[in-house]
N, C-alpha and C positions, 0 to 999 in steps of 0.2 A: 746366270740362269740357274734356277734350282733344279734338283734331280727329278722332282715331280713333273715339271714342265718338259724336261728332256725325255722322260718316260712317255709322256703323252705324245710328243712329237714322233718318237720311234713307233708307237702304236699306229699313229696316223700314216706314217710311211709304209708300214706293213700292210695296212688296209689298201693303200693306193697301189702298191706292188701287186697285191692279190687281185684287185679290180682290173688292172692292166693285163695281167696274165690271163685271167678268166675271160676277159673281153676279147683278147687276141685269139685265145684258143677257140672260143665260140665262133669267131669270124672264120678261122681256118677250117673248123669242122664244116661249117656251112659252105665255104668255098669248095672244099673237096667233095662234098655231097652233090652240090649243084653242077660243078664243072667236070668232075671225074667219076661220079657215081661210086664213090668210095667213102670210107670212114677214116677218121684220124688214127684209131688203133691199127687198122690195116696199113695205113701209110707208115706209121711208126715201126711196125714189124718189118715191112719191106725195106725201110731205111736201115734198120739194124742188120738185116741179112745182106743188104748191098754193101754196107761198111765192112762186114766181116770178110768179104772177097771170096770166101769158100764156105761150104756147108758147116753149120755149127750145131752143137748140142742144144736141145730145148732148154735145159737148165741154164746154159750160158745166155741164151736169148732172153729168158725171163729175167735173169739177173741184170742184163744190160738195160732192159726196159723198166726195171723196178716194178714188175707185175708178178702175179702168181704163175706157176707152171700151167694151171688150169686155164687162166686167161690167155696166155700165149698159145696154148694148144688149140683153144677154140678159134682163135684168129687164123692160125696156121691151117687148121682143118678147112676153113672157108677158102683160104688162098689156094690150097691144094685142089679143092673141088673146082675152082675157077681156072686151074692150070697155071697159076702164077708162082706156086712154090711146090717143092717136091721133097719127100723124105727119102733118104738113102741110108743103107746100113753103113756103119763105120768099118773101115778096113782093119782097124786095130782092135776093136772090141765088138763082137757080134751082138752084145746086149745093148749097145748104144745105137740110137737112130739119130742121124743128122738131118738138118733141114736147110734148104737153100732156095734161091730164086731160080725159076726156069728162065729160058731165053725170053719167053713171053712176059714173064714177071719183071725181068730186068728192063725190057723195053718199056713196059707200062710204068715202072717206077721212075725211069729216067724222064719220061714225059711229065709225070706228076711232080717230080722234084724240081724240074725247071719252072713249071707253073707256080709251085709253092714258093720258090725263091723270089720270083717276080712279085707275087702277092705280098710277101713279107717286106720286100723292098718298098712297095707302095705304102704299107702300113707304117713304116718307120722312116718315110722319106724326109721328114723334118729333122732327122738326126744326121749331122755331118761327122767327119772323121774324128774331130776333137771331142764331140759329144759322145761318140761311141767309145773312144778311149777312156774318157772319164767314167762313163757308165760301167764299162768292163772293170776298171780299177775299183770302183765303189762296190760292185757286186763281189769281186774277189775278197774285199775286206769283210763283207758280210759272211761269205763262205768260210773264211778262215776262223770266224768266231772270235770270242774275246781273248783267247790265249795266243793267237798268232799275230 
């Protein structure tokens, strides 16, 4: 197989990965909108706050989500307005404000996360354990890049 053909196959693989990712994301956006009256960015922020187990700095939140501080702040503002998140001053540094989920936010996120997991399970129902292991290993290879 020549390198031009290999290059073309890699390009086609990238386009397929992108199509699958975008299609899955589009499906989940619509699922969250219709079934939970929420957006994927709100869900992602709530998931990050849930994973942190305690209030976190906005800069850490944006870094975790790979978004700008402004984007994270806008989503947190709406979550706070809806009583799902709250800002609290840091005990260690009065200049720092931390953000975390409220009890209502935690409850709502748990409900959404359960439904989201069920929906993702449906989307990938044709993949068994061996398929998932293979896919994980292949994606790790891609993540590692050419030097690893």
